[in-house]
Each structure stands twice: as C-alpha cells, then as structure tokens.
C-alpha positions as CSV (number, residue, x, y, z in Angstrom):
1,M,-15.0,-2.2,-11.6
2,N,-17.1,-0.6,-8.8
3,T,-17.1,3.2,-9.2
4,D,-20.3,3.7,-7.2
5,K,-20.0,7.1,-5.4
6,R,-21.2,5.6,-2.1
7,E,-18.5,2.9,-2.3
8,I,-15.9,5.5,-3.1
9,G,-17.1,7.5,-0.2
10,R,-16.9,4.5,2.1
11,R,-13.3,3.9,1.0
12,I,-12.4,7.6,1.5
13,K,-13.8,7.3,5.0
14,Q,-12.0,4.1,5.7
15,A,-8.7,5.6,4.4
16,L,-9.2,8.7,6.6
17,D,-10.0,6.7,9.7
18,S,-7.0,4.3,9.1
19,A,-4.7,7.3,8.7
20,K,-6.3,9.1,11.6
21,I,-7.0,12.2,9.5
22,T,-10.1,14.3,10.2
23,Q,-12.5,15.6,7.6
24,R,-11.5,19.1,8.6
25,T,-7.8,18.4,8.0
26,L,-8.6,16.8,4.6
27,A,-10.8,19.8,3.7
28,E,-7.9,22.2,4.5
29,K,-5.4,20.1,2.4
30,L,-7.8,20.1,-0.5
31,G,-8.8,23.7,-0.2
32,V,-12.5,23.0,0.2
33,V,-15.0,23.4,2.9
34,E,-15.7,20.5,5.3
35,P,-19.2,19.9,3.9
36,T,-17.6,19.0,0.6
37,I,-15.7,16.2,2.3
38,T,-19.0,15.0,3.9
39,G,-20.4,15.0,0.4
40,Y,-17.6,12.7,-0.8
41,I,-18.1,10.3,2.2
42,Q,-21.8,10.2,1.7
43,G,-21.5,9.6,-2.0
44,R,-23.2,12.8,-3.1
45,T,-20.1,14.0,-5.1
46,E,-16.6,12.9,-5.9
47,P,-13.2,14.5,-5.5
48,S,-11.4,15.8,-8.6
49,G,-8.5,13.8,-10.0
50,T,-6.1,15.9,-8.0
51,G,-8.3,15.4,-5.0
52,F,-8.1,11.7,-5.3
53,A,-4.3,11.9,-5.7
54,T,-4.1,14.1,-2.5
55,I,-6.3,11.8,-0.5
56,A,-4.3,8.8,-1.6
57,E,-1.0,10.5,-0.7
58,L,-2.2,11.7,2.7
59,T,-3.7,8.4,3.7
60,G,-1.2,5.9,2.2
61,V,-3.6,4.2,-0.2
62,T,-3.6,4.1,-4.0
63,T,-5.9,6.1,-6.2
64,D,-6.8,2.8,-7.8
65,W,-8.1,1.5,-4.5
66,L,-10.0,4.7,-3.7
67,I,-11.8,4.6,-7.0
68,T,-12.3,0.9,-7.7
69,G,-11.6,-0.9,-4.4
70,K,-8.9,-2.9,-6.3
71,E,-5.1,-2.6,-6.8
72,Y,-3.9,-2.8,-10.3
73,G,-0.4,-3.9,-11.2
74,T,0.6,-3.8,-7.5
75,E,1.7,-7.4,-6.8
76,I,4.2,-6.0,-4.3
77,S,1.4,-4.4,-2.4
78,A,-0.6,-7.6,-2.5
79,M,2.4,-9.5,-1.1
80,V,3.1,-6.9,1.5
81,T,-0.5,-6.7,2.7
82,G,-1.0,-10.4,2.6
83,E,-3.6,-10.2,-0.1
84,A,-2.0,-12.5,-2.6
85,P,-4.0,-13.2,-5.8
86,D,-4.9,-16.7,-4.6
87,G,-6.1,-15.3,-1.3
88,V,-3.1,-16.8,0.6
89,G,-1.0,-14.4,2.7
90,P,2.5,-15.1,4.0
91,T,2.9,-18.0,6.5
92,D,4.3,-17.5,10.0
93,E,7.6,-18.9,8.8
94,E,7.7,-16.5,5.8
95,M,6.8,-13.6,8.1
96,K,10.1,-14.1,9.9
97,D,12.0,-13.1,6.7
98,I,10.0,-9.9,6.2
99,P,11.4,-6.7,7.7
100,A,9.6,-5.6,10.9
101,A,8.1,-2.5,9.4
102,F,6.4,-4.5,6.7
103,Q,5.2,-7.2,9.2
104,E,3.2,-4.4,10.8
105,V,1.8,-3.4,7.4
106,I,0.8,-7.0,6.8
107,R,-0.9,-7.4,10.2
108,E,-2.7,-4.1,9.9
109,G,-3.7,-4.7,6.3
110,K,-2.7,-1.2,5.3
111,K,-1.8,-0.3,1.7
112,L,1.6,1.1,0.8
113,P,1.8,4.1,-1.5
114,L,3.3,3.2,-4.9
115,A,6.6,5.0,-4.1
116,K,7.1,2.9,-1.0
117,Q,6.2,-0.2,-3.0
118,Y,9.0,0.6,-5.4
119,R,11.4,1.3,-2.5
120,F,10.5,-2.0,-0.9
121,A,11.1,-3.8,-4.3
122,A,14.4,-2.1,-4.7
123,D,15.5,-3.0,-1.2
124,A,14.4,-6.6,-1.7
125,L,16.3,-6.8,-5.0
126,E,19.4,-5.4,-3.3
127,K,19.1,-8.0,-0.5
128,I,18.7,-10.8,-3.1
129,A,21.8,-9.6,-5.0
130,E,23.8,-9.5,-1.7
131,Y,22.6,-13.0,-0.8
132,E,23.5,-14.3,-4.2
133,A,27.0,-12.7,-4.1
134,E,27.6,-14.3,-0.8
135,E,26.5,-17.7,-2.0
136,I,28.8,-17.4,-5.0
137,K,31.7,-16.5,-2.8
138,K,30.9,-19.4,-0.5
139,R,30.8,-21.9,-3.4
140,E,34.1,-20.5,-4.7
141,R,35.8,-20.9,-1.3
142,E,34.4,-24.4,-1.0
143,E,35.7,-25.3,-4.5
144,R,39.2,-23.9,-3.6
145,E,39.3,-25.9,-0.4
146,D,38.5,-29.2,-2.2
C-alpha cells in the first residue's frame, strides 16, 4: 500500500484535473484556504478523513484510490474502467453490449463513485433477470409448439 504523501498529492491533483475542479473550488468546499490544497498536492500535508471523502465525492474517485492508488473490493469498477485484475479490458465486441454512458467511462479510464457502481450492478442484474425471463418464455413457447 502506497500512502506516500507525494503520491496522494499526485492522485488528488489528477482527480481534480480529471473532474475539472480548481484548487480554489476545492478549498471552498472543504472550508480551508487555497494554500492548504497546494500543501495536499505537494505532499506537505494530507486532508482529514472527511476531506478525503469530500474530494472523492466531488471528483468521482474512491477514497481507496486517493489514499492507496488501488481499488479494493470494486470489481465492478475494474470491469467498467477496463482494468480487469488480469489486465485485460473489454474487447470491442464486448463493448457493444455495454451502455453508452459506461463506454465513455471505459474509454476515459475514469473511476465511478461507489454509489454509481452499485447502481450499475443493480441495473445489470435487472437486465439479466429480464433476459432470463424472456429466454424461459421463449423455451416454453417452443415446447408448446412442438
């Protein structure tokens, strides 16, 4: 686990840049002065636990990623961002089955907040259930026709 303050600062800067959030805006949201944010980014100091949570929420990354550079227990995030554990992302053929909004996430390599990961998982499970129900109905119709 890499919790080096400079690495954390680099990830904070990366998250802010990706979300197009300025240091001034972040300072206002955290209730601190802008030089404090500069200190985070330069690795001189770290945000509080609440600060990490706020940065994660504002930028769409996880606190795990901000602190360690890794995602823990977020297989959905790995799938969505194309960072599968074996290093293999979705193929072009598999991309056709992924909703357009998530294709953009995969291409851009952005992380999804945990709440969105859960929503994505729930939507996926609902679609699978609908598909399975249709398949069962189709088989039953075919059996009646025979």
